[in-house]
N, C-alpha and C positions, 0 to 999 in steps of 0.2 A: 504494500500500500504506500510505500515511500514515493512511488511515481505519481501518485495522485496530487502531490504537492507541486507538480510541474504545471505551470499555467497553460501551456499549449496543449497538454493532454486533456485538461479540464475543458478548454475551448473546443477541442475536437469532439469530446463526448457531448458537450452542450449543443454543438451544431448537429450532431446526429439526433438528439432529442428534438430540436427545433424542426428538423426535417420531417420526422414522423408526425409532429403536431401540425405542421403546415400542410402535409398531405392529407391528414384527416380532416382538417378544416376545409380545405379546398374540395375534397370529395363530398362533403356534406353541404356544399354550396355557400359557404361563408366567404365574404370578401376579405376578411382578415387573413385567410389562408395565403393570399398573394403576398401580403406584407410579411408574414412569418417566413415564407419561402425566400423572399428577398433578403431578409435578415440572415437566414440560413446560408444563402450564397455568400454574403459578406463575411460571416464568421468562418465559413469553410475556406474562403480565399485567404483570409489572414492566417488560418491554421496551416494551410498548404505552403504558403510562402515561408512562414516561420519554421516549419519542419525541414524544408529544403535548406534554408540557411543554417539550421542546427546541424544537419548532416555534414555540410561543408565545413562548419566551424569545429566540430568535435572529432572528425577523423583527419589525421595527418596524412600528407601525401605519401610518405614512405611506408608508414605502418598501417597495414590493413586496408590497402587500396581496393582490394576485391570486395571487402565488406562495404566500403563506401559506395562503390558502383552498384552493389546489390540494393543498398538502402535508397540510393537516388532513383533507381529504376522503380522500386516498389512505391516510393513516395510520389513520383511523377505519374506513374500509370494509374494508380488507385489512390487519388489524393486524400480523402479523409481517412479511409481505412489504413492506408500506408503510413500516414503520420501517427495514428494511434498505435499501430504495431511497433513503429520505431520507438515511441516513448515508453511502451510497456516492455519491449524485449531488449532494447539496446542497453548495454552496461556502461556506455560512455556518455550517457546523457547527464549533463551538468547544468546547473543554473549559472 
């Protein structure tokens, strides 16, 4: 649970929660669902950029470059899920 103190992990989980709330509201015909989905997009974008910058910052070029490439691919291809995986599985995550 130490990783829950990371603000970007909390932001990623919050964006997933907003996504489900927005989809539910939109499916039931509420106009607020559009606004919630817009907020979800904004939170997800911030989370995605922050995760990419953290991968570049936390992995040195000479040590573990294959791990760095793997994390970059995962974070870029699957933006919200890749960032959450990075923050829960990576041991080099630091504040």
